[in-house]
Structures are given as structure tokens and as C-alpha cells.
N, C-alpha and C positions, 0 to 999 in steps of 0.2 A: 345127397341130401338134409339141410335143415330143415328138423319142424319151428314151428315160428315160432316160439316159446323159447326155445334156445334160439335164434335168430334178434328175440325181447329182451332176452337174457344177456347176446353179446353186443349187441346195441347200449345197453345200460353201462355196461362195466367201460362200454368203450367213448361214453361220454363224460363218467368218472377219468378215468387217466386223462380225456383233452384238458378236463374240466383242471384235476390238478397242475397239468404243463401249461395250462393261461395263467392258475396263480402261482406257481414258483419258476415258470421256467427252466425247469430242470428235463437235460438232454436225457436222460433216460423214460423219463414218462410223456415226454416226445416219441419217442424211438419205441416204446409200447404204444403209443396210443396210433402212431403209424400202421403200425400189424397187425392190428387187430381192426383198424376202419378197409385195411387190405384183405383184410379177410370176411370181412362187412360185401363190399366189392365184391366178392368172388363170391359173395351165395346169391343160390336162384331165386331164395323164399324169399327175396326182397326185391320190393317196387328198383324197375330198373332205372329211375331218376334218381332214389337212393343209393341206390349200387354207386352211379356216377359221381355222386356228391361225395362219395366215400370216394372215390380210385379219386377224384382229384385233391381234399383235404388233406389225402396219404401222401401224394406225391407232395404237395407243400411240405407238411411239416418234413418228407423227408430233404427236400430241398434246404431250409430252412434251418437243421440239424448236419446235416451236413456242413453247409455252409460255417454255423457255430465252431465246427469242431476247424476249420482253414486258422 
């Protein structure tokens, strides 16, 4: 189980990586953000709604990145 402090740090890092992707459209940043979001989606310390949004956004980023590579 993840502590609330660790979850907050993970969320902060994830948002920073997501912002980097938004500003640069870097596929590596997108994949890193998607991976972090997937980890947050599995974190029982987070609210269920937040976990669901993390899962949805992670899936969307993976799909977009795969589309850019094709």
C-alpha cells in the first residue's frame, strides 16, 4: 500500500511529465506520463474517481503515442 505522501509525490511528478508532453509533444514524455498514470490508477490510496481518470488518461496517451509511431 502506498502512503498518501508518496501518492501525492507521484501525482505531482505525473502532472509535471504530462505538462512536458503538452508543451513539447515529445512521445517519450507521453509514454512516461502514461506509465505513471497507470501506476496511479492502481494506487488504492487514491480516490476511486481519481484512479478512474488516471486510467482513462493513461489509455488515451498510449493510443495517441502509438498512432504517432504508425
